[in-house]
Structure formats: C-alpha cells, structure tokens
DRENMIGU-809618 format. One line per field, with one value per residue (C-alpha): residue number from 1; z, x, y. Coordinates in pm, 1 decimal, m for minus. Last residue first. Layout:
N
i: [NUM,...];
pz: [Z,...];
px: [X,...];
py: [Y,...];
//
This chain:
276
i: [276,275,274,273,272,271,270,269,268,267,266,265,264,263,262,261,260,259,258,257,256,255,254,253,252,251,250,249,248,247,246,245,244,243,242,241,240,239,238,237,236,235,234,233,232,231,230,229,228,227,226,225,224,223,222,221,220,219,218,217,216,215,214,213,212,211,210,209,208,207,206,205,204,203,202,201,200,199,198,197,196,195,194,193,192,191,190,189,188,187,186,185,184,183,182,181,180,179,178,177,176,175,174,173,172,171,170,169,168,167,166,165,164,163,162,161,160,159,158,157,156,155,154,153,152,151,150,149,148,147,146,145,144,143,142,141,140,139,138,137,136,135,134,133,132,131,130,129,128,127,126,125,124,123,122,121,120,119,118,117,116,115,114,113,112,111,110,109,108,107,106,105,104,103,102,101,100,99,98,97,96,95,94,93,92,91,90,89,88,87,86,85,84,83,82,81,80,79,78,77,76,75,74,73,72,71,70,69,68,67,66,65,64,63,62,61,60,59,58,57,56,55,54,53,52,51,50,49,48,47,46,45,44,43,42,41,40,39,38,37,36,35,34,33,32,31,30,29,28,27,26,25,24,23,22,21,20,19,18,17,16,15,14,13,12,11,10,9,8,7,6,5,4,3,2,1];
pz: [m26.3,254.5,148.4,307.6,577.1,640.4,918.8,734.9,1044.7,1193.1,875.6,940.7,790.7,532.9,416.9,704.9,972.5,1028.2,1071.7,1361.5,1570.8,1414.5,1428.1,1808.0,1844.1,2157.2,1990.4,1687.0,1896.7,2080.2,1751.6,1628.4,1950.5,2172.1,2190.8,2226.9,2175.3,2236.1,2177.3,1852.4,1726.5,1714.9,1705.6,1804.3,1664.2,1801.1,1663.1,1310.8,983.3,922.2,1101.3,942.2,597.4,653.7,804.7,511.8,606.3,780.5,1057.4,1153.1,1473.4,1468.1,1781.3,1645.4,1752.2,1441.9,1346.5,1443.1,1405.5,1086.1,941.0,1017.5,848.2,537.2,527.9,559.2,262.3,53.5,128.5,18.8,m287.4,m404.7,m317.3,m523.8,m359.2,m337.8,46.3,189.8,443.3,606.0,862.0,971.3,1317.0,1396.7,1760.7,1883.9,1641.1,1393.8,1155.4,887.6,945.9,894.7,571.3,460.2,527.0,305.1,32.5,59.8,15.2,m286.5,m453.5,m397.5,m530.4,m839.4,m852.3,m1108.1,m907.6,m616.1,m831.5,m931.7,m836.7,m564.3,m790.6,m763.1,m404.7,m274.3,m90.4,234.1,449.1,210.6,193.0,572.2,608.7,366.9,556.5,898.8,776.8,607.8,937.2,1116.6,849.3,917.2,706.9,763.2,813.4,866.7,1219.4,1312.2,1206.6,1447.6,1395.2,1016.5,980.2,824.8,556.2,417.2,296.0,87.9,m46.8,m152.2,m335.3,m521.9,m437.7,m723.7,m568.9,m296.6,m77.0,m61.7,m85.7,238.3,315.6,640.1,774.7,1124.8,1316.3,1695.3,1942.1,1790.0,1625.4,1971.6,2095.6,1804.1,1849.0,2222.4,2438.6,2764.3,2622.6,2517.4,2878.7,2923.4,2985.2,2657.5,2482.2,2712.7,2604.0,2851.9,2960.5,2829.2,2515.9,2341.5,2121.5,1749.4,1572.3,1897.4,1738.1,1967.8,1888.3,1513.3,1536.1,1739.1,1500.1,1204.8,1353.4,1448.1,1348.9,1014.5,807.8,1011.2,1233.9,1231.1,1400.9,1330.4,1570.3,1478.5,1800.5,1859.7,2120.6,2322.7,2306.0,2605.2,2598.4,2752.7,2585.7,2828.1,2555.0,2182.0,1924.0,2162.6,1984.2,2150.2,1950.8,1984.7,2124.3,1971.7,2048.0,1851.7,1943.5,2161.7,2524.9,2669.0,3000.1,2963.6,2630.7,2682.1,2401.2,2408.2,2686.0,2658.7,2662.9,2325.8,2367.1,2392.1,2123.0,1747.7,1506.0,1365.0,1344.0,1111.5,796.0,960.3,1122.2,1188.6,1557.6,1540.0,1177.8,1024.1];
px: [1136.2,1225.3,1243.6,987.6,989.6,667.1,412.1,138.9,52.8,404.3,564.3,934.6,1177.2,1452.6,1730.2,1846.4,1685.5,1979.6,1844.8,1693.2,1584.6,1241.0,1185.8,1208.6,938.7,789.2,448.1,609.9,810.1,488.9,312.2,595.2,588.6,893.0,1266.6,1528.9,1901.7,2185.7,2273.2,2455.3,2128.9,1972.4,1592.5,1447.4,1096.7,804.4,495.6,624.3,431.3,340.7,634.8,866.8,737.4,821.7,1159.9,1280.2,1649.3,1620.2,1744.3,1535.3,1406.4,1144.5,1002.3,793.9,433.5,355.6,50.6,143.8,521.5,503.1,238.4,454.9,752.7,543.8,414.9,772.6,876.7,576.5,632.3,995.6,885.3,651.8,900.9,1180.7,1433.4,1810.5,1808.1,1475.9,1618.0,1846.4,2008.3,1749.0,1704.7,1462.4,1402.4,1186.1,1351.7,1182.1,1475.2,1207.6,1125.1,1487.1,1500.2,1174.3,1325.6,1619.4,1378.3,1184.7,1509.6,1598.0,1265.7,1308.4,1663.9,1557.1,1630.4,1831.7,2155.8,1983.2,1883.8,1522.9,1334.3,1125.9,1020.5,641.1,651.8,776.6,464.7,642.8,391.6,379.9,758.2,786.8,516.3,701.1,1028.9,871.4,685.4,1000.0,1188.3,914.9,934.9,1311.3,1590.9,1921.3,2217.4,2476.6,2551.5,2182.5,1947.1,1820.6,2060.9,2056.6,1680.7,1723.3,1937.7,1612.2,1517.0,1835.6,1786.6,1428.3,1541.1,1808.1,2175.5,2402.6,2474.6,2687.7,2844.4,2515.6,2555.3,2580.6,2262.7,2213.7,1926.7,1986.8,1800.0,1810.2,1675.1,1790.5,2097.6,2210.2,2205.7,2425.3,2671.9,2695.1,2508.2,2664.9,2778.8,2422.7,2306.6,1978.9,1649.3,1497.7,1783.9,1993.5,2249.7,2499.7,2690.7,3030.2,3242.5,3026.8,3183.6,3095.1,2905.6,2723.4,2386.3,2322.1,2670.4,2623.8,2289.6,2434.6,2728.1,2488.2,2292.2,2605.1,2542.3,2718.5,2415.3,2146.7,1905.6,1650.7,1597.1,1248.8,1066.5,794.5,650.8,474.4,722.8,876.1,1166.4,1336.5,1562.2,1877.1,2184.2,2436.0,2690.3,2714.7,2995.1,3287.0,3620.5,3919.4,4239.9,4590.1,4540.8,4195.2,3856.4,3545.1,3201.6,2904.9,2815.4,2515.3,2363.3,2116.2,1972.1,1687.1,1546.2,1257.3,1031.9,725.1,384.9,262.9,423.9,121.1,240.7,188.6,460.4,291.7,m36.6,91.4,m62.1,m403.1,m638.6,m1001.8,m1100.2,m1307.9,m1379.7,m1142.3];
py: [2817.7,2578.2,2216.0,1987.4,1721.1,1531.2,1478.3,1674.9,1880.4,1869.6,2008.0,1958.5,2207.2,2192.2,2426.6,2648.5,2431.3,2197.6,1842.7,1645.3,1941.4,1992.9,1616.4,1627.0,1893.8,1734.7,1699.2,1537.1,1290.2,1202.6,1137.4,912.5,707.7,747.8,689.1,962.8,920.6,1165.5,1530.5,1457.2,1310.8,964.9,928.6,591.4,566.8,370.6,195.9,249.5,283.1,647.7,808.2,552.8,645.9,1014.2,924.1,714.3,729.8,394.7,169.3,m131.5,m288.8,m565.3,m729.5,m1014.6,m1062.8,m1272.8,m1064.4,m709.8,m729.3,m933.7,m700.1,m396.9,m562.4,m634.4,m275.7,m151.9,m366.6,m258.1,112.2,91.8,m103.4,173.7,448.7,293.9,63.8,124.2,109.2,m10.4,m258.8,1.7,m230.9,m485.9,m636.6,m919.4,m1015.0,m1304.3,m1543.3,m1777.9,m1838.5,m1874.7,m1507.1,m1404.4,m1605.1,m1444.5,m1100.8,m1195.9,m1307.1,m980.5,m787.4,m998.7,m918.8,m544.3,m541.4,m736.4,m1106.4,m1304.6,m1292.7,m1469.0,m1765.9,m1820.6,m2135.2,m1970.0,m1680.2,m1686.5,m1823.2,m1487.0,m1370.6,m1271.5,m1461.2,m1757.6,m1796.5,m1768.4,m2035.6,m2264.7,m2228.3,m2284.5,m2593.0,m2723.0,m2690.3,m2886.9,m3158.7,m3177.4,m3024.7,m3206.7,m2972.9,m3246.1,m3123.8,m3110.1,m2832.6,m2563.6,m2272.2,m2342.9,m2290.7,m1945.4,m2106.2,m2248.0,m1899.2,m1881.0,m2234.0,m2157.6,m1842.6,m2038.2,m1998.6,m1882.9,m1541.2,m1695.9,m1425.7,m1238.9,m860.6,m660.4,m462.1,m651.6,m861.5,m999.5,m1265.3,m1275.3,m1534.8,m1865.0,m1712.2,m1596.6,m1956.8,m2066.2,m1779.5,m1841.5,m1592.2,m1470.3,m1135.3,m1049.4,m1050.7,m1240.8,m1058.9,m1185.0,m1009.4,m791.3,m531.7,m387.9,m81.7,21.2,42.0,m218.4,m484.1,m503.6,m781.3,m856.6,m769.0,m471.8,m340.8,m375.1,m193.6,93.5,129.3,123.9,413.7,610.4,973.1,936.2,1031.4,1207.2,1012.2,734.4,397.4,262.2,32.0,m215.7,m359.2,m691.8,m812.1,m529.8,m285.7,m122.8,184.5,331.3,482.3,630.7,704.3,771.5,765.5,719.5,703.3,539.3,498.3,350.2,1.1,m17.7,127.6,209.2,339.4,259.8,333.2,150.2,253.8,m35.9,m150.0,m396.7,m610.5,m858.3,m728.2,m947.0,m775.1,m907.3,m1247.9,m1476.3,m1714.3,m1710.9,m1814.4,m2126.3,m1933.7,m1660.6,m1810.3,m1779.6,m2029.3,m1944.6,m1962.6,m1646.7,m1554.4,m1300.3];
//
C-alpha cells in the first residue's frame, strides 16, 4: 500500500494498538441459585489488547461459553471482576456496554425475514435516537462493514435465504458496524466446512490487524486457531492459561488438553492426530 493511501478500514482506525481493552481479575465463574452453587473455574486472570485475535479453546463442557457469557454480562460472576476499557463491567448500562462490546452468538435470528442490510444496520442501534433514525455517519459505518466483510453480493437477500457461512459473515458485519473496541464470538465457525472456517478466521484476523479491534472467540478448531491467533486461552480442569500459540507449544500445554490414549499433539506440524 502506498503511504498515505486510504483503505476501507480508515473509519475505524485510531492509535489503539497498545490499549488494554479487557481485563479479567480474580474472576470466578459458574452458577448459583437459592439451592445450588457450582463453580466452573476460579481465580481467572488475563488482559487482552487492541489489535489482538484471541482464541478460547478447551474440551467440551469445560466452561468456555460460561466464561464468555460472564465477560459479556449475560451471566453474573461468582467473584472477581471484569473491566472493559478499565471500567468495571457492573457499572455499564446496557446502552453504554453496547458501545464498547459487540457479541456474536450461535443462536438463530429471531426474525428470519430481515434483509442482510437491515441486519447489519442493527449494529448502529446503540447510537441511533429513540425513533431509530439512521444518520449519514451510521450509513458510512454500515457500508464500510459491508465492504470489509465482502457481503454486498447478497445485500437484498433475507436471513432465511443465506447459507450458514453467509449468515455468519453478516453477523460479523453487524458487529463491525457497531464499532466497538471489543468483539466476542461464541463458536463462529460451528456448522461450517473447512474452507469457510478458514475464511471466517481470516476475516477476524484482518479485522484485528487492520481495524485494531480486540477480538475474542471460542472454538473447537484448535489447529486453525494455532495458525491464525495472536494468543490462545486454554481452559482445562486445572485452570486457564493464556499465551501465544508457539509459547503454549513449547510449554507442552496442548499435550495436556485431551486424554492421551487416543490422540496426541504433533508439536512440529502443530496439529492433533489420532494414535495408530
């Protein structure tokens, strides 16, 4: 790129590369009610920064979704605190939180009859007035998100007409139009084939690198996460570890992630393989 040349990411660009976006401090997660108290994980500590793509991996049922729901204020913590942009999560109103955090879940859309443009435009809801009027600035954000995610070819389609891969890109575009410092996705590559899994992760990596977003996502695609992510959060029964993929490999953390009787981690090829 020529120096001074504009890019499609320009409207998102600020000098955020060293900003601490998310801090998790002595966090305990789980479930409590009048009759039950179940702690899934405790004393969780990590910091995430602008411009990072971070994968959250671990065995089924280990608590990845519980951690994500807690960080997003969908579920209360059992102890400790979560800070977004150095402000305690508990002090955010719902509107203020929607201006710093966008969330992409695997839940189906309530309204399948919305067009692609309408879905992306919903990302501007935290900024519109009480009648939901879209301003020229909102349209700029929407159009830039559409361009970045390359979904202009099916803008007029309804949600029910899209493939799983297309719909996932639309939901990511909505999050991008929301223009938050932190984007969190719960298993964004579920139900996608390998080609589309790689495309979605490549898109997220580009958004982190070029738009300086802090992007955290949970995934079962550990091999792809090792290739694409700046950092990985590994959840096991022994706790949580965060580091670069290469550092996790050198520390042998992937060797301990699953029982070794059936599969093993090949540290040279950075993949899991079935034992013969």
